N, C-alpha and C positions, 0 to 999 in steps of 0.2 A: 170447813175454814172459807168464807168468801176470798177471792182472789183480787188484786189491789187491782185497779184500772190502769190501762197504759197511761204514759204521758199524752196528755192533750196536745191537737196540733196547734203548735205556736202560729200566734197570729189571728185564729179564729174564734168566735165568740162561743162561749159555753152556753148561750139561751141566745134564742133568736126566733123570727117567724119566717115561715116558710109557705108558699103554696103549693098545693098537692096536684100534680099533671096527669094525666093520662085516664082520667075518672070517666070518660065516657067511652072506653074500648072495653071488649070482653064480656059486656055486662055487668061492669062493676057500677054504673051509673045506678043501678037498682039498690043497691047498699047505700048510696050516698042519699038517696031519698028520706031515708029513715034517721038520718043522723043530726045532731041538734049542738048548738054552741056549745061548749063544755067537755064535751064527750070526751073519753080517752081513748087512745088510739096508741097503736104499738108500732115501731121503726124495726125493719127486718132486712138485714143486709144480706145482698145478692151471695150466693156463694163463690169463693174465690176464683173460679175457672172461666168466668165470663170475659171477654177483652174489656169493656166497660162495665164493671158492675155498679148496680146502684142500690138505692135505699129504699124501700117499700114502706107504704103505709099501710098497717093491716088494722081491721077492727079487732076488738078483745076476743072474737070469736074464731079469729083467724082469716076470715076473707079480706083479700089484697083489695083496697079500694083505689091504689093510684102510687106513685113516685115521687120522690123529693126531686128539686132541678138538678140535672147533672153537674151545676157549679159547686154545690153542695154536697152532692153524692161524691163528688171527687176527692174531699178529703176530710169526709164523715165516716164513709165505707171503711177506710184503713183503721180508724180507731174502733170501730163497732165491732170489726171481724177481730180484732186482737183483746176484745173483751170491753170495750167500751159500754156504758149504759148509757140512754137518752130516754128520755119520757117526753109524749108529747101528748096535748089536747087540743082538741078544734076551738079555736077562738070565733071563727066564722064560717057558718054553712049557710050559703045561698041554694037559689035554684036554678032552672036552665035559661032565666032573663040575664044572667051575666054569663060571659067566657067560660068555657068547662075550666080552664085553667085558674080562673078566679073563684071558683065555687066552694072551695074549701080551702081555708087559712089555718094553720096550726101553730101553736109554740112549743117549740122545742127546748128542754132542758137537760143538758150533759150533766153525767155525775162522774164528778172526779174522784181517786181516792182518797181525796184532802176532805171530801165531804161537800164540795162546792155546788 
């Protein structure tokens, strides 16, 4: 039986758009080149042992392609680590003609226990 999701963080949007940061480090840019608008991606919360844990964006195959901005990760990470579920898809994929932090824009939908 699925567990109900934790209470959603008060005052935060359950649906939002965000840029993906860190796409040009550690060879992640090779994965970005193969992405298209509309592709589904996964959000993965860092393990709790980090000082400032983040939320990473992964391909469905598991490769990390970047992370959400720290101001979003600061409230989303605790919710995810306690069982919250968020779905994400790429709204806009651009090439190296734009700054790296603007190449990927995604839409995130957080799923609450009430089905919202």
